[in-house]
C-alpha positions in Angstrom: 4.9 -9.0 17.0 8.7 -10.1 18.3 10.6 -12.4 15.5 11.1 -15.5 16.2 14.9 -16.7 16.2 16.2 -17.0 13.3 16.9 -20.7 13.1 13.5 -21.6 13.4 11.4 -22.1 10.5 8.6 -19.7 10.8 4.9 -21.5 9.4 1.7 -19.9 9.1 -1.3 -22.5 8.6 -4.1 -21.0 6.8 -7.3 -23.2 6.9 -11.0 -22.5 7.2 -11.6 -25.9 8.9 -10.7 -26.0 12.9 -10.0 -29.5 13.4 -7.6 -29.1 10.4 -5.9 -26.2 11.8 -5.2 -28.2 15.3 -4.0 -31.3 13.6 -1.3 -29.5 12.0 -0.5 -27.2 14.7 -0.2 -30.4 16.9 2.2 -32.7 14.3 4.4 -29.3 14.2 4.9 -28.7 17.9 7.3 -31.2 18.7 9.7 -30.2 16.2 12.3 -28.1 17.8 13.3 -25.9 14.4 9.9 -25.3 13.4 7.8 -22.8 15.0 3.9 -21.7 14.3 4.0 -18.1 14.3 0.2 -18.0 13.0 -3.0 -19.7 12.1 -5.8 -18.4 9.8 -9.5 -18.6 9.5 -9.5 -17.3 6.1 -7.5 -16.5 3.1 -7.7 -12.6 3.8 -6.4 -13.4 8.0 -3.7 -15.4 6.2 -2.3 -12.4 4.0 -2.7 -10.4 6.7 -0.7 -12.4 9.3 1.5 -12.8 6.1 2.5 -9.4 6.4 3.3 -9.0 10.1 4.7 -12.6 10.8 6.9 -12.8 6.7 6.7 -17.0 7.6 9.2 -18.9 5.6 6.2 -21.6 5.2 2.5 -20.9 4.3 0.4 -24.4 4.8 -2.3 -23.1 2.6 -5.8 -24.7 1.9 -7.2 -24.7 -1.5 -10.9 -24.0 -0.7 -11.9 -21.4 1.4 -15.0 -18.9 1.9 -13.9 -15.5 1.2 -11.2 -16.5 -1.1 -9.8 -19.7 -2.9 -6.3 -20.8 -2.0 -4.5 -19.9 -5.4 -5.9 -16.2 -4.9 -4.5 -16.2 -1.4 -1.2 -17.8 -2.5 -0.7 -15.0 -4.7 -1.3 -12.5 -1.7 1.2 -14.2 0.6 3.8 -13.9 -2.2 2.9 -10.3 -2.5 3.6 -9.7 0.8 6.4 -12.1 2.1 8.4 -12.7 -0.8 10.1 -15.2 0.3 7.8 -17.7 1.6 7.3 -20.9 0.0 3.2 -22.0 -0.1 2.6 -25.4 0.4 -1.0 -26.5 -1.0 -3.0 -28.7 1.3 -6.1 -29.9 0.0 -8.2 -33.1 -0.7 -8.5 -32.3 -4.3 -5.1 -33.8 -6.4 -6.4 -33.1 -9.9 -3.9 -32.0 -12.1 -5.3 -28.6 -12.7 -5.2 -27.8 -9.7 -1.9 -28.2 -9.0 -1.0 -26.9 -11.9 -2.8 -23.6 -11.1 -1.3 -23.7 -7.8 2.4 -23.7 -9.2 1.4 -20.7 -11.5 0.2 -19.1 -8.5 3.5 -19.3 -6.9 3.2 -22.4 -4.6 5.8 -25.1 -4.2 4.7 -28.2 -3.3 1.3 -30.3 -3.2 0.2 -32.2 -0.7 -3.3 -34.4 -0.1 -5.0 -33.8 2.9 -4.7 -35.4 5.7 -1.0 -35.0 5.2 1.4 -37.7 7.2 3.2 -36.2 9.5 6.8 -37.6 7.6 6.0 -36.0 4.8 5.0 -32.5 5.7 7.5 -32.3 7.9 10.3 -33.7 5.2 8.6 -30.8 2.5 8.6 -28.0 5.6 12.4 -28.4 6.2 13.4 -28.9 2.2 12.0 -25.9 1.6 12.3 -24.0 4.6 16.2 -23.6 4.1 15.0 -22.4 0.4 13.2 -19.2 1.8 15.6 -18.9 5.0 18.1 -18.3 2.1 16.0 -16.1 -0.1 15.1 -13.9 2.9 19.0 -13.2 3.6 19.3 -12.3 0.1 16.4 -9.9 0.4 18.3 -8.2 3.8 21.1 -7.6 1.6 18.9 -5.9 -1.5 19.5 -2.0 -2.0 16.4 0.1 -3.1 17.6 2.9 -5.5 14.3 4.1 -5.5 13.5 4.5 -1.8 15.4 5.1 1.7 15.1 1.7 3.2 17.2 1.5 6.2 19.4 -2.0 5.5 20.2 -4.3 8.5 23.7 -3.9 10.0 24.6 -0.3 8.0 24.3 3.2 8.5 21.6 5.3 6.6 23.5 8.2 5.7 23.7 9.3 2.4 20.7 7.3 1.4 18.5 8.3 -1.4 15.3 9.5 0.2 11.8 8.2 -1.1 9.0 10.5 -3.1 6.3 11.8 -1.3 3.3 11.7 -3.6 -0.1 13.7 -2.5 -3.5 13.4 -4.0 -5.1 16.7 -3.9 -8.1 18.6 -5.3 -9.9 21.7 -4.4 -13.2 20.1 -4.7 -14.5 17.2 -2.4 -15.9 14.1 -4.0 -13.8 13.7 -6.9 -12.8 10.1 -6.0 -9.4 11.7 -4.1 -9.3 8.8 -1.9 -10.3 5.8 -3.7 -6.8 7.1 -6.0 -4.8 7.5 -3.2 -5.5 3.8 -1.7 -5.3 2.2 -5.0 -2.1 4.3 -6.1 -0.3 3.3 -2.6 -1.6 -0.5 -3.0 -0.3 -0.3 -6.7 3.0 0.9 -5.9 3.8 -1.2 -3.0 6.5 -4.2 -3.5 8.9 -5.5 -2.1 11.1 -3.5 -3.6 9.7 -0.1 -3.5 8.1 -0.4 0.2 5.1 2.1 0.3 3.2 4.0 2.9 0.4 5.6 2.5 -0.7 8.8 5.2 -4.0 10.3 5.7 -4.0 14.1 6.5 -7.8 14.6 6.2 -7.7 14.8 10.1 -11.2 15.4 11.1 -13.0 13.0 8.5 -10.0 10.9 6.8 -11.7 7.2 5.1 -8.3 5.7 4.0 -8.6 2.9 7.1 -12.3 2.6 5.6 -11.4 1.9 2.4 -9.0 -0.1 3.3 -11.2 -2.1 6.0 -8.9 -1.4 8.7 -8.9 -1.4 12.4 -7.5 2.1 14.1 -5.5 1.8 17.0 -3.1 4.3 16.4 -3.0 7.4 13.8 -0.9 10.3 12.6 -1.3 11.8 16.1 1.1 9.8 17.6 4.0 10.1 15.4 3.0 14.0 15.6 3.2 13.8 19.1 6.7 12.6 18.7 7.9 14.7 15.6 11.3 15.4 16.8 12.3 12.2 18.3 11.0 9.5 15.7 12.5 5.9 15.7 11.7 3.2 13.7 10.2 0.7 16.5 7.6 3.4 17.3 7.1 4.3 13.7 6.5 0.4 13.0 4.2 0.3 16.3 1.7 3.4 15.1 1.2 2.3 11.2 -1.4 -0.3 10.2 0.0 -3.3 8.0 -2.5 -3.9 5.4 -2.8 -7.1 3.9 -0.5 -6.7 0.7 2.5 -5.4 3.0 1.9 -1.7 2.5 1.8 0.4 5.5 -0.8 2.7 6.7 -0.6 6.1 8.8 -4.3 6.7 9.6 -6.4 9.6 10.4 -7.2 10.4 14.3 -10.5 8.2 15.1 -11.9 11.2 16.5 -12.8 15.2 14.6 -11.5 16.8 17.9 -8.2 15.2 17.9 -7.3 17.3 14.9 -6.4 19.8 16.5 -3.4 17.8 18.7 -1.4 17.9 14.6 0.1 21.0 13.9 1.6 21.6 9.7 5.3 21.2 11.3 4.8 17.9 12.8 3.5 16.5 9.4 6.3 18.2 7.6 8.7 16.1 10.0 6.8 13.2 9.9 6.4 13.1 6.0 9.9 13.7 5.6 10.9 10.9 8.2 8.6 8.6 6.1 10.4 9.7 2.9 13.9 8.4 4.5 12.3 5.3 4.9 9.8 4.2 2.1 10.4 3.9 -1.5 6.9 5.7 -2.0 4.9 8.0 1.0 1.4 8.6 -0.5 -0.6 11.1 0.6 -4.8 11.6 0.6 -5.4 14.8 2.0 -8.5 17.1 2.4 -9.9 20.1 -0.1 -9.8 22.8 2.5 -6.3 24.8 1.7 -5.5 24.8 5.4 -2.0 25.2 6.9 -1.6 21.3 6.5 -2.3 20.8 3.5 -0.1 23.5 2.4 2.2 21.7 4.6 1.8 18.7 2.7 1.5 20.2 -0.9 5.1 22.2 -0.3 7.0 18.8 0.7 5.4 16.8 -2.1 7.7 15.4 -4.6 4.9 14.8 -7.0 1.6 16.7 -6.6 -1.7 14.3 -8.3 -4.3 16.9 -8.9 -7.8 15.3 -9.3 -10.8 16.6 -11.1 -13.9 15.0 -12.7 -15.6 16.6 -15.9 -18.0 18.7 -14.0 -17.9 22.4 -14.1 -17.2 23.6 -10.8 -14.4 20.8 -10.6 -12.9 22.3 -13.6 -13.0 25.7 -12.0 -11.7 24.7 -9.4 -9.1 22.7 -10.6 -8.0 26.1 -12.5 -7.7 27.8 -8.8 -5.4 25.2 -7.9 -3.0 25.4 -10.9 -2.9 29.2 -10.3 -2.1 28.4 -6.4 0.8 26.2 -7.6 2.3 28.9 -9.9 1.9 31.0 -6.7 3.5 28.9 -4.3 6.4 28.3 -7.7 5.6 24.4 -7.8 7.0 23.3 -11.4 4.5 22.5 -13.4 6.5 18.7 -14.0 5.9 18.1 -10.7 2.0 18.3 -11.0 0.3 15.5 -12.5 -3.2 16.3 -13.7 -6.1 13.3 -13.6 -9.7 13.3 -15.1 -11.5 10.7 -12.7 -14.9 9.4 -13.2 -14.8 9.8 -16.6 -17.8 8.9 -19.3 -17.3 9.2 -22.8 -20.7 7.9 -24.0 -22.6 10.7 -22.2 -23.4 13.0 -25.4 -22.8 16.5 -24.9 -20.2 15.3 -21.6 -17.2 17.0 -20.9 -14.1 15.2 -22.3 -10.5 15.1 -21.9 -9.6 17.3 -24.7 -12.0 19.9 -23.9 -10.1 20.3 -20.4 -6.8 20.4 -21.8 -8.1 23.3 -24.3 -9.9 25.3 -21.5 -7.0 24.8 -19.1 -4.0 24.5 -21.2 -2.4 22.4 -19.3 -2.8 18.6 -20.3 -5.0 15.9 -18.6 -2.1 13.3 -17.4 -4.7 10.7 -17.1 -8.0 9.6 -17.4 -10.4 6.9 -15.1 -13.5 6.0 -16.5 -17.2 6.3 -14.4 -18.1 2.9 -13.1 -20.1 3.6 -10.0 -21.5 0.2 -9.6 -17.8 -1.2 -9.0 -16.6 1.5 -7.1 -19.1 1.6 -4.9 -18.6 -2.5 -4.4 -15.1 -1.7 -4.1 -15.4 1.2 -1.2 -18.2 -1.0 0.6 -16.1 -4.4 0.7 -13.1 -2.0 2.0 -10.7 -3.8 -1.3 -9.1 -1.6 -3.5 -10.4 -1.7 -7.2 -6.7 -2.8 -8.8 -6.7 -5.8 -6.6 -9.8 -7.7 -8.0 -10.0 -8.3 -12.0 -7.3 -6.1 -13.6 -8.5 -6.5 -17.2 -11.7 -4.5 -16.8 -11.9 -1.1 -16.4 -11.4 1.2 -14.3 -8.8 -1.1 -12.7 -6.8 -1.5 -16.0 -6.8 2.4 -16.3 -6.0 2.4 -12.8 -2.9 0.4 -13.7 -1.9 2.1 -16.6 -2.0 5.1 -14.1 0.3 4.1 -12.1 3.1 3.0 -14.3 2.6 6.6 -15.7 3.1 7.8 -12.5 6.2 5.6 -12.2 7.7 6.9 -15.1 7.1 10.3 -14.2 8.9 9.6 -10.7 11.9 8.1 -12.1 12.5 10.5 -14.7 12.5 13.4 -11.6 16.8 13.4 -10.4 16.4 11.5 -6.3 17.5 14.0 -3.6 19.6 13.2 -1.1 18.0 12.7 2.3 19.4 15.2 4.3 18.2 17.6 2.2 16.0 20.1 3.0 13.1 21.3 1.5 13.2 24.7 0.0 11.0 27.7 1.5 8.7 28.8 -1.1 6.4 32.1 -0.9 3.6 31.9 1.5 0.2 33.1 0.5 -1.1 33.1 4.3 0.2 34.3 7.1 0.6 31.1 9.1 
């Protein structure tokens, strides 16, 4: 979507009433300095459009079927921080206004809005949004390799690559990877989530995204990647995070080679603060390329004997590859401390002689619902497990990454011993 001229105030309309959407659009269509860049029928669609169009103003209905306007307001501001949200509603009670303002809304106009009041408010808040947008363009991201318009990116600090891996399938790597990426993504630390399970990757399903392009498209041009092309391939999530999906068909996996994956990850590392990589359990050349390129390996196991055995083998492999222990973050998933005789993280620590850095409690109902809805756990009730534990885990991961010195973007990945001949 081409960006509208900077002199225009970009407006997004979010309302489940087709009549209201059309009426508001007609009110604005004759204003030369105002341009409607999106019309959404639901809160979720509004967040998606805000992530793509980056509006200065969002006109938000407060009552919608999928989510209320207050929740949608929080989502829009998360993906477009300079956006000024104006709530439109027939309900003008003080409680609604207070909750809307707490969510980040800037004004509250009763429905139906008068033309003069609406346009005056849009112009007033639009100028504020433009000022905040210009300030955001000048921000230097200390932990990421974000391009600053008009400035060369030589000597920038690269971002961090985090791979989520388990030698045993079914332990929850994709759930952890999707929640981790969503949690790490902010306007200050833009994040991209990469699916390298090339045959049967599910990242797009877990996030309810339609796949148009995939990692195969970037891999085919790994030696000549540029920002314009990568932005076309990457999918925008409603949070503003970007996603590089797995190929839509299993046979397309043959088109993606390990060296191309390395180049793609290094390129993304230069443009995003965090590159989170979901992997598959087979230790092939692509998986090794991911692990070798990673700044932090998040190893996942469940409290089951086969998973613990595979974790031990993985740690032995990491030693053979000369990957330092402090670059491995060990997570126990699906922990159930209520079950008598179950394997506890403390027992795993003692057995493997390696500390468990984080644990996520078992909640099959919440996790299954999250997957089926395509909404990560941490976008739900953050005060309850397992979302609360995931947020704590994300904080620990951030601390680990901040503690490590950043490497210049141009620094080559050191060659490590090879276990296989490819």
